[in-house]
C-alpha positions as CSV (number, residue, x, y, z in Angstrom):
1,M,20.2,42.3,-8.0
2,G,20.7,39.2,-5.8
3,K,22.9,38.9,-2.8
4,F,25.5,36.7,-4.5
5,K,27.9,37.2,-7.4
6,K,27.3,35.3,-10.6
7,G,28.5,31.7,-10.1
8,Q,28.3,31.8,-6.3
9,S,25.7,30.6,-3.9
10,G,25.0,30.8,-0.2
11,N,26.1,27.2,0.1
12,P,29.3,26.8,-2.0
13,S,29.8,23.1,-1.0
14,G,26.2,22.3,-2.1
15,R,23.9,19.6,-0.8
16,K,25.6,16.6,0.7
17,P,25.5,13.3,-1.4
18,G,22.4,11.2,-0.7
19,V,20.4,14.1,0.7
20,S,17.3,14.5,-1.4
21,N,15.7,17.7,-2.5
22,K,13.1,18.9,0.0
23,I,10.4,19.3,-2.7
24,T,11.2,15.9,-4.2
25,K,10.8,14.3,-0.8
26,E,7.5,16.1,-0.2
27,L,6.2,15.1,-3.6
28,R,7.2,11.4,-3.1
29,D,5.4,11.4,0.2
30,R,2.3,12.8,-1.3
31,I,2.4,10.3,-4.2
32,K,2.9,7.5,-1.7
33,D,-0.1,8.6,0.4
34,F,-2.2,8.9,-2.7
35,L,-1.3,5.4,-3.9
36,E,-1.8,3.8,-0.5
37,G,-5.3,5.4,-0.1
38,K,-6.4,4.3,-3.6
39,W,-4.6,0.9,-3.8
40,S,-7.7,-1.3,-4.1
41,Q,-9.1,0.9,-6.9
42,I,-5.7,0.8,-8.7
43,E,-5.7,-3.0,-8.5
44,D,-9.3,-3.1,-9.9
45,D,-8.3,-0.7,-12.7
46,F,-5.3,-2.8,-13.5
47,D,-7.3,-6.0,-13.6
48,A,-9.9,-4.4,-15.9
49,L,-7.2,-3.6,-18.5
50,E,-6.9,-5.8,-21.6
51,S,-4.1,-8.3,-21.2
52,K,-1.8,-6.5,-23.7
53,D,-2.3,-3.2,-21.9
54,R,-1.6,-4.9,-18.5
55,V,1.7,-6.1,-19.9
56,Q,2.6,-2.7,-21.3
57,L,1.9,-1.0,-18.0
58,F,3.8,-3.7,-16.1
59,E,6.8,-3.1,-18.4
60,K,6.7,0.6,-17.8
61,L,6.5,0.1,-14.1
62,L,9.5,-2.2,-14.1
63,Q,11.9,0.6,-14.9
64,Y,11.2,2.1,-11.4
65,V,12.1,-1.2,-9.7
66,L,14.8,-2.9,-11.8
67,P,18.1,-1.2,-12.6
68,R,18.8,-0.4,-16.3
69,M,21.4,-2.6,-18.0
70,A,24.4,-0.6,-19.0
71,S,26.0,-1.2,-22.4
72,M,29.5,-2.4,-22.6
73,D,32.2,-1.3,-25.1
74,I,34.5,-4.0,-26.2
75,E,37.8,-2.8,-27.6
76,G,38.6,-4.6,-30.8
77,E,36.5,-7.1,-32.5
78,I,36.2,-10.7,-31.4
79,D,35.8,-13.2,-34.2
80,L,33.6,-15.9,-32.6
81,R,34.6,-18.4,-35.3
82,T,38.2,-18.5,-33.9
83,L,37.0,-19.5,-30.4
84,S,37.0,-23.1,-29.3
85,E,33.8,-24.9,-28.5
86,E,34.8,-25.0,-24.9
87,T,35.3,-21.2,-24.7
88,L,32.0,-20.6,-26.5
89,D,30.2,-23.0,-24.0
90,K,31.8,-21.1,-21.1
91,I,30.6,-17.8,-22.5
92,A,27.1,-19.1,-23.0
93,D,27.0,-20.5,-19.5
94,R,28.1,-17.2,-18.0
95,L,25.5,-15.3,-20.0
96,I,22.7,-17.8,-19.1
97,N,23.6,-17.9,-15.4
98,K,24.0,-14.1,-15.2
99,K,20.3,-13.6,-16.1
100,R,19.1,-15.8,-13.2
């Protein structure tokens, strides 16, 4: 049987926020080293892909660079037909400018 009782550990306060797992850091470093050493080959392979495959790969890679958009819950329903043209224009402007 282990040293600790069920539900206890040797570090009850746990890992501090922002401190990464040692194995995760080592793995990230190894992946980084691998990619840096093979970068020209990776670029050649990317360029050799069909255009649709390049786009699919690019989209998949974006998830590691861009934050995911969160969904928003709106309490109650809004009937857009009851809003004035001015209000609708303001909403549209905010949505368009938010994407830029």
